[in-house]
N, C-alpha and C positions, 0 to 999 in steps of 0.2 A: 272344235272343242278346245277350250283353254287348257293349258297345262296346270296341274294341281300339285302343290308341294305341301307336305305336312311335317312339322318338326314334332317329334315324339320322344317318349321314354317307355321302356318295356312294362313298368308296373303302374302305368297311368290309366285308370279306368276311363277317363274322359277321352284319352287318345284312342282307346279301343272303340268307344262309342262313335267317335267321329269317323274312324276308318270303316266301321260297320255301315254307317249311313252311306258313305261314298261307295262302298262295295255293293250295297243294295241297289244303288242307282247306276251301277255298271261303270263308274268313273275310275279310270286309271290314275294313279297318283304316285309321286316319288316320296318316299319316307326317309327322313333324316333323323336318325336316332342320336339325340344329344347326350344320352347316357353313355353309349359306346363310342361316340365321337365328340367329346367335350370341346374340342377345338372349333366345332361348328356353332356352339352356343352364342358366342359374341356376334356372329353373323345373324343368328335368329333374333337376338335382342335388338340389333340395329334395324333389321328389316321390319320388325314388329313395333317400331317406335317405342322401345323400352320394355316391351312385354317379355317377362322372364319365365312365365309358366308355360307348360305344354298342355295341349297341343297349340301350336301357332300354325294357322292354315292360310295358304296363299292360292288364289285362283288367278293365273297369269300374274300380273303385277299388283293385283288387288289384295290387300291384307284383309282377310275375312275376320280374323280374330281366333277365338277358341271354339271349343265344342258347342257351348251354348249359342254362340253367334251363328255357327253353321246350322244348327237345328232351327234357330229363329228364322234364318233365310228360307229354309225348307218350309216351315209353317206358313210363312208369308207368301209362299209361291214364287219367290225370287231366285232361288238357287239354280233352277234349270236355266233361266235366262242368263245368269252370270256365267255358268259353265259353258253355255253355247256362244257367248259373245266372243268377238275376235279382237 
């Protein structure tokens, strides 16, 4: 199973929705709160190729994108394969 990292902030509904999907799938993930740790935001922007909004989701070294992108992978039946890949 790939490691999953998600950059979030506490008042972000899309962050909560993305975490809810991951939790429903039983996926363990590391959460990086850029509101409480603003020094991590430049790292997020660089890793996300300029993406400044949260959430920014990474599966292994793959940048998934945001919440809509995560749900699109799930709808397309591609999320499980991405999570399982080595």
